[in-house]
DSSP file (Angstrom, degrees, kcal/mol; ACC not computed):
  #  RESIDUE AA STRUCTURE BP1 BP2  ACC     N-H-->O    O-->H-N    N-H-->O    O-->H-N    TCO  KAPPA ALPHA  PHI   PSI    X-CA   Y-CA   Z-CA
    1    1 A X    >         0   0    0      0, 0.0     3,-1.4     0, 0.0    34,-0.1   0.000 360.0 360.0 360.0   2.9   -8.3   -4.3    5.2
    2    2 A X  T 3   +     0   0    0      1,-0.3     4,-0.1     4,-0.0     0, 0.0   0.696 360.0  55.5 -69.2 -15.8  -11.4   -6.2    4.2
    3    3 A X  T 3  S+     0   0    0      2,-0.1    -1,-0.3     3,-0.0     2,-0.2   0.380  90.7  92.1 -94.1   3.7  -12.1   -3.7    1.3
    4    4 A X  S <  S-     0   0    0     -3,-1.4     7,-0.1     1,-0.1     0, 0.0  -0.630  93.2 -82.7 -98.0 155.8   -8.8   -4.1   -0.3
    5    5 A X        -     0   0    0     -2,-0.2    -1,-0.1     1,-0.1    -2,-0.1  -0.226  32.0-145.4 -55.6 144.9   -8.0   -6.7   -3.1
    6    6 A X  S    S+     0   0    0     -3,-0.1     2,-0.4    -4,-0.1    -1,-0.1   0.762  79.1  83.2 -89.6 -25.5   -7.3  -10.1   -1.7
    7    7 A X  S  > S-     0   0    0      1,-0.1     4,-2.5     2,-0.0     3,-0.2  -0.657  76.0-143.3 -77.0 128.2   -4.6  -10.9   -4.3
    8    8 A X  H  > S+     0   0    0     -2,-0.4     4,-1.7     1,-0.2    -1,-0.1   0.766  97.5  52.2 -66.3 -26.7   -1.3   -9.4   -3.3
    9    9 A X  H  > S+     0   0    0      2,-0.2     4,-1.4     1,-0.2    -1,-0.2   0.859 112.5  44.9 -75.9 -33.3   -0.2   -8.5   -6.8
   10   10 A X  H  > S+     0   0    0     -3,-0.2     4,-2.4     2,-0.2    -2,-0.2   0.855 111.6  54.6 -72.5 -39.2   -3.5   -6.7   -7.4
   11   11 A X  H  X S+     0   0    0     -4,-2.5     4,-2.7     2,-0.2     5,-0.3   0.895 103.9  54.9 -61.3 -40.7   -3.1   -5.1   -4.0
   12   12 A X  H  X S+     0   0    0     -4,-1.7     4,-2.4     1,-0.2    46,-0.2   0.932 112.2  43.5 -57.6 -47.7    0.4   -3.8   -5.0
   13   13 A X  H  X S+     0   0    0     -4,-1.4     4,-2.0     2,-0.2    -2,-0.2   0.882 113.7  50.5 -71.6 -35.4   -1.1   -2.0   -8.1
   14   14 A X  H  X S+     0   0    0     -4,-2.4     4,-2.1     2,-0.2    -2,-0.2   0.944 113.2  45.0 -65.8 -48.2   -4.1   -0.7   -6.2
   15   15 A X  H  X S+     0   0    0     -4,-2.7     4,-2.9     1,-0.2     5,-0.2   0.930 113.8  49.6 -63.7 -46.9   -2.0    0.8   -3.4
   16   16 A X  H  X S+     0   0    0     -4,-2.4     4,-2.6    -5,-0.3    -1,-0.2   0.887 108.5  52.4 -67.4 -33.7    0.5    2.3   -5.8
   17   17 A X  H  X S+     0   0    0     -4,-2.0     4,-2.7     2,-0.2     5,-0.2   0.933 110.9  47.8 -59.5 -47.0   -2.1    3.9   -7.9
   18   18 A X  H  X>S+     0   0    0     -4,-2.1     4,-2.5     1,-0.2     5,-2.2   0.890 112.0  49.7 -61.7 -40.4   -3.6    5.5   -4.8
   19   19 A X  H  <5S+     0   0    0     -4,-2.9    -1,-0.2     3,-0.2    -2,-0.2   0.914 114.6  44.7 -64.9 -40.8   -0.2    6.7   -3.7
   20   20 A X  H  <5S+     0   0    0     -4,-2.6    -2,-0.2    -5,-0.2    -1,-0.2   0.921 125.7  29.2 -69.0 -42.5    0.5    8.2   -7.1
   21   21 A X  H  <5S+     0   0    0     -4,-2.7    -2,-0.2    -5,-0.2    -3,-0.2   0.693 134.9   7.5 -93.6 -20.6   -2.9    9.8   -7.6
   22   22 A X  T  <5S+     0   0    0     -4,-2.5     2,-0.4    -5,-0.2    -3,-0.2   0.716 106.6  63.1-132.6 -42.6   -4.2   10.7   -4.2
   23   23 A X      < -     0   0    0     -5,-2.2    -1,-0.2     1,-0.1     3,-0.1  -0.788  49.7-155.9-110.3 136.5   -2.0   10.3   -1.2
   24   24 A X  S    S+     0   0    0     -2,-0.4     2,-0.3     1,-0.1    -1,-0.1   0.625  82.6   9.7 -77.8 -12.8    1.3   12.1   -0.3
   25   25 A X  S  > S-     0   0    0      1,-0.1     4,-1.6    31,-0.0     5,-0.1  -0.971  73.0-110.2-158.2 166.8    2.5    9.2    1.9
   26   26 A X  H  > S+     0   0    0     -2,-0.3     4,-2.5     2,-0.2     5,-0.2   0.812 117.3  56.8 -70.3 -33.2    1.7    5.7    3.0
   27   27 A X  H  > S+     0   0    0      2,-0.2     4,-2.5     1,-0.2     5,-0.2   0.919 106.8  48.3 -60.5 -43.5    0.8    7.0    6.4
   28   28 A X  H  > S+     0   0    0      2,-0.2     4,-2.3     1,-0.2     5,-0.2   0.884 111.3  50.1 -61.8 -42.6   -1.8    9.3    4.9
   29   29 A X  H  X S+     0   0    0     -4,-1.6     4,-2.9     2,-0.2     5,-0.2   0.971 113.1  46.1 -59.6 -57.1   -3.2    6.5    2.8
   30   30 A X  H  X>S+     0   0    0     -4,-2.5     5,-2.3     1,-0.2     4,-0.6   0.876 113.6  48.7 -57.9 -39.9   -3.5    4.1    5.8
   31   31 A X  H  <5S+     0   0    0     -4,-2.5     3,-0.4     3,-0.2    -1,-0.2   0.926 114.7  43.5 -65.7 -43.2   -5.1    6.7    8.0
   32   32 A X  H  <5S+     0   0    0     -4,-2.3    -2,-0.2     1,-0.2    -1,-0.2   0.899 121.6  38.5 -70.6 -39.3   -7.7    7.8    5.5
   33   33 A X  H  <5S-     0   0    0     -4,-2.9    -1,-0.2    -5,-0.2    -2,-0.2   0.382 108.3-121.1 -95.4   4.7   -8.6    4.2    4.4
   34   34 A X  T  <5 +     0   0    0     -4,-0.6     2,-0.4    -3,-0.4    -3,-0.2   0.928  55.8 159.9  60.0  47.1   -8.4    2.8    7.9
   35   35 A X      < -     0   0    0     -5,-2.3     2,-0.7    -6,-0.2    -1,-0.2  -0.869  48.5-118.5-108.0 137.9   -5.7    0.3    6.9
   36   36 A X     >  -     0   0    0     -2,-0.4     4,-2.6     1,-0.2     5,-0.2  -0.654  25.7-155.4 -70.8 107.9   -3.3   -1.4    9.3
   37   37 A X  H  > S+     0   0    0     -2,-0.7     4,-3.1     1,-0.2     5,-0.2   0.913  90.0  50.0 -56.2 -47.8    0.1   -0.2    8.0
   38   38 A X  H  > S+     0   0    0      1,-0.2     4,-1.6     2,-0.2    -1,-0.2   0.814 110.3  50.4 -67.8 -31.2    2.1   -3.1    9.4
   39   39 A X  H  > S+     0   0    0      2,-0.2     4,-2.5    -3,-0.2    -1,-0.2   0.922 112.0  48.1 -69.0 -45.4   -0.4   -5.7    7.9
   40   40 A X  H  X S+     0   0    0     -4,-2.6     4,-2.4     1,-0.2     5,-0.3   0.939 111.6  48.9 -64.2 -44.7   -0.1   -4.0    4.5
   41   41 A X  H  X S+     0   0    0     -4,-3.1     4,-2.0     1,-0.2    -1,-0.2   0.901 112.6  49.6 -54.3 -39.1    3.6   -3.9    4.7
   42   42 A X  H  X S+     0   0    0     -4,-1.6     4,-1.3    -5,-0.2    -2,-0.2   0.884 109.7  50.3 -70.7 -38.0    3.7   -7.5    5.6
   43   43 A X  H  < S+     0   0    0     -4,-2.5     4,-0.5     1,-0.2    -1,-0.2   0.915 114.5  43.0 -62.1 -46.9    1.4   -8.6    2.8
   44   44 A X  H ><>S+     0   0    0     -4,-2.4     5,-2.5     1,-0.2     3,-0.7   0.803 109.0  57.5 -72.5 -29.1    3.3   -6.8    0.2
   45   45 A X  H ><5S+     0   0    0     -4,-2.0     3,-1.4    -5,-0.3    -1,-0.2   0.797  96.2  66.6 -67.9 -29.0    6.6   -8.0    1.6
   46   46 A X  T 3<5S+     0   0    0     -4,-1.3    -1,-0.2     1,-0.3    -2,-0.2   0.781 106.0  40.9 -61.4 -29.5    5.4  -11.6    1.2
   47   47 A X  T < 5S-     0   0    0     -3,-0.7    -1,-0.3    -4,-0.5    -2,-0.2   0.132 129.7 -93.0-108.7  20.6    5.4  -11.1   -2.6
   48   48 A X  T < 5S+     0   0    0     -3,-1.4     2,-0.4     1,-0.2    -3,-0.2   0.573  82.1 127.3  89.8   8.8    8.7   -9.1   -2.7
   49   49 A X      < -     0   0    0     -5,-2.5     2,-0.3    -6,-0.1    -1,-0.2  -0.800  30.9-177.2-101.7 138.2    7.6   -5.5   -2.5
   50   50 A X        -     0   0    0     -2,-0.4     9,-2.1    -5,-0.1     2,-0.5  -0.942  29.4-107.5-130.0 161.2    8.8   -2.9   -0.1
   51   51 A X  E     -A   58   0A   0     -2,-0.3     2,-0.7     7,-0.2     7,-0.2  -0.684  20.2-160.8 -91.3 129.5    7.8    0.8    0.4
   52   52 A X  E  >> -A   57   0A   0      5,-3.1     5,-1.6    -2,-0.5     4,-1.5  -0.931   1.7-168.7-105.3 110.4   10.1    3.6   -0.6
   53   53 A X  T  45S+     0   0    0     -2,-0.7    -1,-0.1     1,-0.2     5,-0.0   0.817  84.2  58.4 -73.7 -27.9    9.0    6.7    1.2
   54   54 A X  T  45S+     0   0    0      1,-0.2    -1,-0.2    -3,-0.1    -2,-0.0   0.874 119.5  30.0 -66.9 -35.4   11.2    9.0   -0.9
   55   55 A X  T  45S-     0   0    0      2,-0.2    -2,-0.2    -3,-0.1    -1,-0.2   0.600 105.1-133.7 -94.8 -14.3    9.5    7.8   -4.1
   56   56 A X  T  <5 +     0   0    0     -4,-1.5     2,-0.3     1,-0.2    -3,-0.2   0.935  68.2  93.9  53.5  53.4    6.2    7.1   -2.3
   57   57 A X  E   <S-A   52   0A   0     -5,-1.6    -5,-3.1   -38,-0.1     2,-0.3  -0.984  74.2-109.5-160.2 158.3    5.6    3.8   -3.9
   58   58 A X  E      A   51   0A   0     -2,-0.3    -7,-0.2    -7,-0.2    -9,-0.1  -0.716 360.0 360.0 -86.7 148.8    6.1    0.1   -3.4
   59   59 A X              0   0    0     -9,-2.1    -8,-0.1    -2,-0.3    -1,-0.1   0.322 360.0 360.0-154.0 360.0    8.6   -1.7   -5.6
């Protein structure tokens, strides 16, 4: 996760852009970018965002 934005709001935007434009799921994104899914979910939950698999985005 060292290559991701450190600010969680910017991270939210970055991840949602990747999910919208490139990846069909959070699992695919995490696998391809070698991201710890639980850590990502935790970081974004700290600022009030949760992942919606049906919509494939954080909100």
